[in-house]
BARO-394216 format. One record per residue (C-alpha): x, y, z; residue in three letters. Coordinates in steps of 0.02 Angstrom, whole numbers, padded with zeros to 5 digits, always signed. Layout:
! BARO-394216
XYZALA...
//
This chain:
! BARO-394216
+04625+06434+05067MET+04732+06282+05025ALA+04908+06313+04967GLN+04959+06258+04794HIS+05007+06076+04782ILE+05101+05984+04646SER+05033+05814+04593VAL+05122+05688+04481VAL+05040+05525+04428VAL+05158+05386+04374TRP+05054+05274+04262SER+05053+05161+04110LYS+04939+05129+03962GLU+04796+05010+03995GLY+04806+05025+04185CYS+04629+05037+04255SER+04691+05091+04427TYR+04794+05230+04346CYS+04642+05290+04249ASN+04537+05287+04408GLU+04665+05399+04496VAL+04672+05522+04351LYS+04482+05528+04336GLU+04466+05563+04522TYR+04594+05704+04516LEU+04505+05780+04366SER+04336+05770+04454GLU+04413+05860+04603GLN+04486+05994+04489ASN+04662+05948+04545ILE+04791+05979+04410ALA+04920+05844+04388TYR+05064+05793+04276LYS+05084+05617+04211THR+05242+05513+04197VAL+05203+05370+04078ASP+05310+05218+04119VAL+05245+05119+03969THR+05399+05054+03877ASN+05512+05147+04000HIS+05587+05025+04125ASP+05709+05162+04176GLU+05561+05258+04250TYR+05515+05104+04352ARG+05695+05103+04413ASP+05667+05279+04479ILE+05511+05221+04573LEU+05610+05076+04644ASP+05746+05192+04710VAL+05624+05322+04779LYS+05488+05210+04851TYR+05542+05029+04837GLY+05406+04987+04711VAL+05401+04958+04524ARG+05212+04957+04503HIS+05096+05098+04455VAL+05000+05200+04495PRO+05111+05299+04610VAL+05052+05473+04653VAL+05174+05604+04715GLU+05101+05752+04808ILE+05210+05901+04846GLY+05182+06055+04952LYS+05313+06176+05018ASN+05452+06070+04940ASN+05397+05918+05041VAL+05340+05771+04937TYR+05246+05614+04983GLU+05229+05461+04872GLY+05067+05363+04880ILE+05110+05186+04824THR+04959+05093+04890GLU+04824+05051+04764VAL+04652+05120+04807GLY+04574+05292+04806LEU+04558+05292+04995GLU+04748+05312+05010HIS+04750+05456+04886LEU+04603+05542+04971LYS+04686+05530+05142ALA+04848+05603+05074ALA+04757+05747+04988LEU+04662+05787+05148GLU+04824+05794+05246SER+04903+05922+05128VAL+04748+06033+05125HIS+04751+06055+05314VAL
//
C-alpha cells in the first residue's frame, strides 16, 4: 500500500493548466491543498526562491519529509512524479 503523500498545487485564477492539474488529481482521488497566487506576488517570490520559477502551476509532492517540486507544464511530468513516490 502506498504511503501517505502531501500534494500542494500552486495556481491562479483563470489558469487552464492549473485547472487541468487539479482535475487530474481529483480524478485520481489524490487529496491536495491549493496555494492561490492570484494577486499575491509574494507567493511567486517564494516559488522563485524555491524553484527558480514564477509561473504556475507548480505541484509540490511530499513523502517522508522529502518534497519535490514539479515546475514543468504538462500532466506527463506530474504523472511521472506521482509514480515515483508510489513505488
